[in-house]
C-alpha positions in Angstrom: 109.8 47.8 -60.7 111.0 50.1 -64.1 107.7 49.7 -65.0 105.8 50.5 -62.1 108.2 54.2 -62.3 107.0 54.5 -65.6 103.5 54.1 -64.9 103.4 56.9 -62.2 105.6 59.1 -64.1 102.9 58.7 -67.4 99.4 59.7 -64.5 101.9 62.6 -63.1 102.4 64.2 -66.5 98.3 64.0 -67.5 97.5 65.9 -64.0 99.2 68.2 -65.3 97.4 68.9 -68.3 94.1 69.0 -66.5 92.1 66.5 -68.3 91.3 64.5 -65.0 89.9 67.3 -62.1 87.3 68.6 -60.1 86.0 71.8 -61.8 85.0 74.7 -59.0 83.4 77.3 -61.3 80.0 76.3 -60.2 78.1 77.9 -62.8 80.4 76.3 -65.5 79.7 72.9 -64.1 75.7 73.5 -63.6 75.7 72.1 -60.1 73.0 74.9 -59.4 70.9 72.6 -62.1 71.4 69.5 -60.7 71.0 70.2 -56.8 67.8 72.3 -58.4 67.1 68.8 -60.0 67.8 66.4 -56.7 65.9 69.1 -54.7 62.3 69.3 -57.5 62.6 64.9 -57.9 62.9 65.0 -53.7 60.1 66.9 -53.4 57.7 65.2 -56.4 58.4 61.6 -54.8 58.7 62.3 -51.8 55.1 62.4 -51.0 54.8 59.1 -53.9 57.9 57.2 -52.4 56.7 58.2 -48.8 53.0 56.3 -49.8 54.9 53.3 -50.8 57.2 53.2 -48.0 54.0 53.5 -46.1 51.6 51.3 -48.1 54.7 48.6 -47.9 55.5 49.2 -43.7 51.8 48.7 -43.4 51.5 45.4 -45.6 54.9 44.4 -43.6 53.3 45.0 -40.0 50.3 43.0 -40.7 51.8 40.3 -41.9 53.9 40.7 -38.7 50.9 40.5 -36.6 49.4 37.9 -38.8 52.5 35.7 -38.2 52.5 36.7 -34.7 48.8 35.4 -34.6 49.0 32.5 -36.0 51.8 31.5 -34.1 49.4 32.5 -31.1 47.1 29.7 -32.1 50.0 27.3 -33.0 50.9 27.5 -29.7 48.0 27.5 -28.1 46.6 24.2 -30.4 50.4 22.9 -29.4 49.4 22.8 -25.5 46.1 21.6 -26.3 47.6 18.7 -28.3 50.3 17.7 -25.1 47.1 17.9 -22.9 45.1 16.0 -25.2 48.5 13.5 -25.4 48.9 13.1 -22.0 45.1 12.2 -20.8 45.3 10.1 -23.6 48.7 8.4 -22.4 46.3 8.1 -18.8 43.6 6.1 -20.8 46.2 3.8 -22.8 47.6 3.1 -19.4 44.4 3.0 -17.5 43.0 0.2 -20.1 47.0 -1.6 -20.2 45.8 -2.1 -16.3 42.4 -3.5 -16.7 43.4 -5.5 -19.4 46.7 -7.3 -17.3 43.7 -7.5 -15.3 41.2 -8.8 -16.8 43.6 -11.2 -18.6 45.3 -12.5 -14.9 41.3 -13.1 -13.9 41.0 -15.0 -17.1 44.1 -16.6 -16.3 42.7 -17.4 -12.7 39.0 -18.3 -14.2 41.0 -21.0 -16.5 43.2 -22.5 -14.1 40.1 -23.2 -11.2 38.0 -24.6 -13.9 41.0 -27.2 -15.0 41.4 -28.0 -11.7 37.9 -28.1 -11.0 38.0 -30.3 -14.5 40.3 -32.6 -13.5 38.9 -33.2 -10.0 35.9 -34.4 -12.0 38.1 -36.8 -14.4 39.6 -38.1 -11.7 36.4 -38.8 -9.7 34.9 -40.0 -12.6 37.4 -42.1 -13.8 37.9 -43.3 -9.8 33.7 -43.8 -10.4 34.5 -45.7 -13.4 37.3 -47.7 -11.8 35.0 -48.9 -8.7 32.2 -49.6 -11.5 34.5 -52.0 -13.2 35.7 -53.4 -10.3 32.0 -54.4 -9.2 31.4 -55.8 -12.2 34.3 -57.8 -12.4 33.5 -58.7 -8.7 29.7 -60.1 -9.6 30.9 -61.6 -12.8 33.1 -63.8 -10.8 30.7 -64.3 -8.4 28.8 -65.5 -10.8 30.5 -67.9 -12.2 32.0 -69.0 -9.0 28.5 -69.6 -8.1 27.9 -71.1 -11.7 30.7 -73.6 -11.4 29.9 -74.6 -7.8 26.3 -75.4 -8.8 27.5 -77.5 -11.5 30.0 -79.4 -9.5 27.4 -80.2 -6.5 24.8 -81.5 -9.9 27.5 -83.7 -11.4 28.6 -84.7 -7.5 24.9 -85.3 -6.7 23.9 -87.3 -9.8 26.8 -89.5 -9.0 26.0 -90.4 -5.1 22.0 -90.2 -5.9 20.7 -93.1 -7.0 16.9 -94.6 -6.7 16.2 -94.5 -3.0 18.0 -92.0 -2.1 15.9 -89.8 -4.6 12.5 -91.8 -3.2 13.5 -91.0 0.5 13.8 -87.0 -0.2 10.8 -86.6 -1.7 9.0 -88.4 1.1 10.7 -86.3 3.1 9.6 -83.3 1.1 5.9 -84.5 0.5 5.5 -85.1 4.7 7.6 -81.5 5.2 4.6 -80.1 2.8 2.1 -82.1 4.3 2.7 -80.7 8.1 2.8 -76.8 7.0 -0.5 -77.3 5.6 
């Protein structure tokens, strides 16, 4: 705290010696010269700074107008892009629906064709089985006939003697003679 009091006393004693203060004599302080110099600078630099500021202001306004124009164009392009996106989405949904319909038709067609093919194969199989049965029956009949003929031939050979053969031949000749 003593240090603060000591510093305050130093400043108080300095202000009495007038080393720091405001000079109220205008002529001695060159206030008039400074005022003339500042007003001359303002007068001379007024046009230069005014034109520079006006030029800068115009450039800023042009830049703002260009930015606003680009904003409007961007907004228009965005609106058109959204419209095109909506149209594209509609077209894509239509294409998807058509693809689903086409896929369903193809699926139905394949199933129908498969059913027809199964029916044809079933009918063909039945026909093949029927034909095979007929052939087997025919072969069995032929075999039975062949066996019957063979048996009859064996029985006839064992039962027919020379007298029976001549009687049969004579009766056949008589029958032929009557027909003629």
